[in-house]
C-alpha positions in Angstrom: -0.4 0.3 0.0 2.6 2.4 -0.5 1.4 3.7 -3.3 -1.4 4.4 -1.7 0.6 6.6 0.9 2.1 8.3 -2.0 -1.3 9.8 -3.6 -2.4 10.9 -0.6 0.5 13.1 -0.3 0.4 14.2 -3.7 -0.9 17.7 -4.5 -3.0 19.1 -7.1 -1.9 20.2 -9.7 -3.1 23.4 -11.2 -6.6 24.1 -12.2 -7.2 20.6 -10.7 -9.6 21.2 -7.2 -8.5 19.1 -4.0 -11.0 16.4 -3.0 -12.3 16.6 0.2 -11.1 14.7 3.0 -11.7 10.8 2.1 -12.7 11.5 -1.4 -9.8 11.2 -3.3 -7.7 8.7 -5.5 -6.3 7.8 -2.3 -9.3 6.6 -0.9 -10.9 5.6 -3.4 -7.7 3.2 -3.7 -8.3 2.0 -0.3 -12.3 1.4 -0.5 -11.9 -0.6 -3.8 -8.7 -2.3 -4.5 -9.8 -5.9 -3.4 -6.0 -7.3 -3.2 -4.6 -4.4 -2.3 -2.1 -4.0 -5.1 -2.6 -0.6 -4.7 -4.8 -0.6 -7.8 -8.4 -0.8 -8.9 -9.6 -2.7 -12.0 -13.1 -2.2 -13.4 -14.1 -5.6 -12.0 -12.6 -4.7 -7.8 -14.6 -1.6 -8.5 -18.1 -3.4 -9.7 -18.2 -5.4 -6.7 -16.9 -2.8 -3.9 -20.3 -0.7 -5.7 -22.4 -3.8 -5.5 -21.5 -4.4 -2.0 -21.8 -0.4 -1.3 -24.9 -0.5 -2.6 -26.3 -3.7 -0.5 -25.3 -1.4 3.3 -28.3 0.9 1.9 -31.0 -1.6 1.4 -31.5 -1.2 5.2 -35.1 -2.8 5.6 -33.7 -5.6 3.5 -36.8 -5.5 0.8 -34.2 -5.6 -2.2 -34.8 -1.9 -2.9 -33.3 1.5 -1.8 -35.3 4.0 -1.2 -34.8 7.9 0.0 -35.4 6.6 3.7 -32.9 3.8 3.2 -30.2 6.0 1.3 -30.5 8.8 4.2 -30.6 6.1 6.5 -27.6 4.6 6.0 -26.0 7.8 5.8 -27.0 8.9 9.3 -26.4 5.6 10.7 -22.7 6.0 9.6 -22.8 9.0 11.8 -23.3 6.9 14.7 -26.1 6.0 16.9 -26.3 9.3 19.0 -24.6 11.4 16.7 -26.4 14.9 15.9 -26.3 14.7 12.3 -26.1 18.7 11.4 -28.8 20.0 9.0 -26.6 20.9 6.1 -25.3 17.2 5.8 -28.9 15.6 6.2 -30.4 18.2 3.7 -27.5 16.6 1.2 -28.0 13.5 1.7 -31.3 13.9 0.2 -30.5 16.0 -2.3 -27.8 13.1 -3.3 -30.5 10.3 -4.1 -32.9 12.6 -5.5 -29.8 13.5 -8.3 -28.8 9.5 -8.3 -32.9 8.5 -8.9 -32.7 9.6 -12.1 -36.2 8.2 -13.3 -37.7 9.9 -9.9 -39.4 6.8 -8.8 -38.3 6.7 -5.4 -36.2 3.4 -5.8 -32.9 3.4 -6.0 -31.8 0.9 -8.5 -28.2 -0.7 -9.1 -27.7 0.9 -12.4 -28.3 4.3 -11.4 -26.2 3.7 -8.2 -23.4 2.7 -10.8 -24.0 5.4 -13.4 -22.0 7.8 -10.8 -19.9 5.4 -9.6 -18.7 4.7 -13.9 -18.6 8.4 -13.9 -15.9 8.7 -11.2 -14.0 6.0 -12.5 -13.6 7.2 -15.7 -12.5 10.4 -14.3 -10.1 9.2 -12.3 -8.8 6.6 -14.9 -7.1 9.5 -17.1 -5.1 7.5 -19.2 -8.3 5.2 -20.2 -6.2 2.3 -19.3 -9.6 0.3 -17.2 -7.4 0.7 -14.4 -7.1 3.5 -11.5 -3.7 3.6 -10.2 -0.4 5.9 -9.7 -0.1 6.3 -13.3 -3.2 8.1 -13.3 -2.6 11.8 -13.1 -6.2 13.3 -11.3 -5.7 12.8 -7.9 -9.3 14.5 -7.2 -13.3 13.6 -8.5 
């Protein structure tokens, strides 16, 4: 994982915005690199994305509603934590953006659409792998 540490220290390039803490290429690799080789293949990312999607289905009905999506977010904050109103509002907004057909159900395909855009943005050399060879450090 030495490669990941190096990525975390990489400064943004001219005109490139710095990712929020936990949201850069280094975090992306940490979260999705199943075999620990410092690289995320499209297959590794798809598997990580599918696993993440399943965490949103809080009531186990096979669907991800807005209540599920926002509930998963607030549960990560901790049982007794007070979630700031702005963050809670943003979770609702994110659900609305992801639910592209506006049916109140976030499908895996809808969830994956944003992930595929993120993967493509980080895979700057287009080789189907996100790693140190890619020049963008944020998304």
